[in-house]
C-alpha positions, -999 to 999 in steps of 0.1 A, spaced: 90 293 -168 69 277 -142 48 248 -148 15 254 -133 1 227 -141 -16 204 -115 -31 169 -110 -45 172 -74 -58 132 -68 -57 125 -101 -80 156 -110 -55 171 -140 -62 216 -147 -35 239 -167 -28 260 -129 -37 249 -95 -66 283 -93 -97 272 -90 -131 291 -84 -148 284 -53 -185 266 -48 -208 302 -44 -223 324 -63 -194 332 -92 -203 287 -99 -239 287 -103 -244 284 -138 -232 281 -175 -223 314 -187 -206 320 -156 -184 294 -155 -173 302 -195 -164 333 -187 -142 321 -159 -121 298 -176 -123 317 -206 -104 341 -182 -78 314 -175 -92 294 -140 -81 261 -138 -106 247 -126 -148 253 -108 -167 236 -83 -196 244 -96 -222 263 -75 -234 235 -48 -266 218 -58 -293 204 -40 -317 172 -43 -354 174 -63 -381 180 -44 -391 217 -30 -376 242 -47 -347 263 -23 -361 297 -27 -332 325 -16 -341 363 -2 -349 388 -26 -333 413 -2 -299 421 0 -275 391 7 -240 402 16 -227 427 46 -194 437 46 -163 442 67 -144 476 52 -99 480 56 -93 523 62 -94 531 24 -126 510 23 -114 481 7 -132 447 8 -115 426 38 -150 404 45 -182 397 36 -210 382 57 -232 362 32 -266 346 38 -271 328 -1 -283 294 -2 -272 270 -21 -280 269 -57 -319 277 -67 -324 266 -105 -334 235 -106 -316 201 -109 -320 191 -141 -305 227 -153 -272 228 -131 -267 191 -148 -275 200 -183 -252 233 -179 -220 208 -164 -223 181 -190 -216 212 -219 -193 230 -203 -173 197 -190 -171 189 -229 -163 222 -243 -133 223 -214 -122 188 -216 -87 200 -200 -103 224 -172 -110 211 -136 -154 208 -130 -165 200 -97 -197 193 -81 -204 200 -49 -236 185 -32 -256 193 -1 -287 164 -1 -305 153 32 -286 132 52 -298 99 43 -285 69 19 -306 73 -9 -313 112 -12 -274 104 -18 -271 72 -39 -298 86 -63 -277 122 -72 -249 105 -77 -253 88 -109 -267 111 -126 -241 140 -114 -218 113 -126 -230 116 -165 -218 149 -166 -185 141 -167 -180 158 -138 -143 152 -125 -153 145 -92 -171 158 -63 -171 182 -41 -196 175 1 -205 210 11 -204 197 49 -196 236 57 -229 262 49 -234 277 83 -269 290 78 -303 284 65 -294 246 49 -277 238 86 -309 253 105 -323 219 82 -301 192 89 -273 200 61 -233 216 59 -227 226 85 -251 205 108 -229 170 90 -199 189 91 -197 191 131 -207 160 140 -176 139 130 -194 100 121 -219 122 101 -190 126 74 -178 93 78 -212 80 76 -224 100 43 -188 99 22 -188 60 26 -219 62 7 -202 89 -14 -177 65 -17 -198 32 -25 -220 48 -52 -196 73 -67 -167 58 -86 -143 96 -92 -127 113 -63 -142 128 -38 -133 156 -16 -154 162 16 -153 203 27 -146 212 58 -164 237 80 -144 260 105 -176 266 127 -161 234 156 -137 231 183 -109 207 168 -112 206 127 -86 177 130 -117 155 144 -133 162 108 -106 156 88 -97 121 102 -135 111 99 -135 121 61 -99 103 56 -120 72 74 -144 74 59 -126 69 22 -124 106 4 -97 114 -16 -91 152 -2 -106 177 22 -112 208 11 -114 241 40 -119 263 46 -161 266 50 -175 296 53 -176 310 94 -207 320 112 -201 355 117 -223 386 121 -206 413 105 -225 444 118 -252 459 132 -280 492 123 -289 510 145 -312 523 130 -333 493 127 -316 478 155 -312 445 133 -284 426 117 -269 431 84 -282 426 59 -311 433 66 -346 419 52 -377 439 65 -361 448 97 -348 416 105 -315 400 98 -297 364 106 -261 357 113 -243 343 75 -213 327 65 -180 348 67 -152 350 47 -121 372 23 -93 383 31 -102 382 71 -106 348 71 -71 332 54 -51 330 95 -78 309 108 -80 290 69 -36 289 68 -37 275 105 -68 246 103 -49 235 65 -13 235 82 -33 216 115 -45 189 90 -11 186 73 10 183 103 -15 159 120 -4 122 125 -39 107 116 -45 132 83 -7 133 70 -9 131 36 -42 136 33 -50 159 4 -66 194 12 -78 216 -13 -67 252 4 -97 281 6 -98 310 25 -91 345 20 -71 337 -9 -66 372 -28 -31 374 -48 -5 347 -54 18 348 -25 -15 339 -2 -14 309 -24 17 299 -22 12 299 11 -18 277 12 3 255 -12 35 257 17 12 249 43 -2 216 28 -25 225 3 -22 208 -30 -41 236 -52 -66 264 -38 -100 279 -46 -107 311 -46 -143 330 -43 -146 362 -26 -111 378 -50 -134 369 -75 -168 385 -64 -146 423 -61 -120 423 -94 -138 400 -116 -126 366 -128 -94 382 -148 -80 385 -114 -66 352 -122 -37 363 -148 -19 381 -119 -22 352 -94 -7 331 -119 20 351 -131 25 359 -99 30 324 -92 51 317 -119 75 341 -116 79 332 -75 88 303 -85 112 308 -116 128 328 -84 129 305 -63 143 277 -92 108 256 -88 98 235 -120 63 223 -108 47 234 -81 47 198 -67 84 208 -55 71 233 -27 39 220 -16 42 216 18 75 218 23 65 248 50 47 219 70 81 205 89 84 238 104 50 247 119 53 233 160 37 240 191 45 265 210 61 250 238 91 236 205 101 273 203 139 281 210 136 307 240 174 314 235 165 329 206 170 368 209 163 395 186 161 438 200 140 457 168 161 482 148 148 515 135 163 531 100 163 570 113 165 571 71 132 557 69 112 573 98 89 599 95 88 602 132 55 595 128 53 585 166 31 555 163 60 532 178 63 548 204 32 550 211 25 516 211 52 509 233 49 534 259 12 526 265 10 491 258 43 474 255 75 467 275 87 512 270 116 504 252 118 529 228 132 564 238 114 599 221 143 623 222 139 663 221 141 666 181 118 633 180 140 609 167 132 570 183 159 550 195 148 514 209 166 508 245 177 474 237 176 467 277 143 467 275 136 457 246 122 421 245 118 420 207 75 417 203 75 427 174 50 455 175 65 486 168 72 466 132 36 463 127 28 494 136 49 514 113 38 531 87 66 526 64 73 492 50 108 478 66 117 516 85 115 491 113 130 457 116 143 429 140 180 417 140 187 390 154 214 383 185 242 357 175 253 331 202 279 345 224 265 384 219 256 400 257 219 406 258 211 440 276 180 430 293 197 407 305 233 408 308 242 376 301 255 362 264 228 341 243 229 309 245 245 286 223 230 254 225 191 261 216 168 237 231 181 239 264 161 269 280 144 254 311 182 256 328 186 287 312 194 310 342 181 342 325 143 324 312 118 335 338 98 310 318 122 281 338 127 301 371 86 304 370 81 262 360 111 255 392 
């Protein structure tokens, strides 16, 4: 059996699945249930400084985006950081850590952007025995308007400054949680590294309005006739998160910086994809809120089985394995040629492939009188749209043409020399460049 034990920046946990800082980690009761269900670690819901209490709305806090089967694809969250007293949270954290010493427990923190505030809270967090801290530089709503959260995460100089303060006044691992609400994620990651961060975690939620009530003419969730922007999370944000994780992992300036992957992790496969793209572990929120804490058992079993099938005995053997295969468009091999192939045995004759290709693509699929569908290789550009719209898995596949085979679209042989596309006589991009 594969060993799921992870050592992330010196923080050990029995598996790489942590709960992200969010409503599911707001109190001792929840966290104990999570650990009993099998989660490897927890990032406690963000703590704030002592002072005026944080007050959350007493109306709806979430908006939702659904798939066609009403499966939850995304949540828009307008909840603020914990509204429970700091001392209460610290006492509960200490009790939980004492009772579950083998689980990772991280304290998420967000206080005003001044040295005194950070210097005051860090010793108190240290007394809980927490394994480390996560700096919440990503919350896009409510706290950002108060000069915290993404208001800090969008300014690399602030990220570096606060990280340095934390490394000065705290002697355990410091993780910097990054906001995706920025043009280029690499700048904030570089700033965190420059400030001495032990790791970064990403992504935090995406600034969003998920829907509008067309009777009240207000964003949802609606509070007494008005709404606000919130933080978007869930399966729908996974592609954005994966890209940002990969960008940090492959950037020479941040290469080797440990990453905790967050954003739409719902299955073991999602977790494996993040880890292959450079994440040392993953954090989960929306999936737990949708299906409950016990979903972690399915994640652990699936990841363990996949590792067994691949021959991996530990997660360290495949973390970052896919990073060298992430490149820029200009380095793709334009001599690589594939064509779509339709399995007549599997086809249900729905016609989606034909409609999509005929109306919006390259008119490369014929529909015969008996309503069978065939690919016209001479027009197929291998865009893959037919594969994506087909409702039958593996009914349409892409077949690679080996070097030397004639490409029916051009009437010429597929080049046997990858990388020479700028000289290839059949490449329209090369011709345009000339």
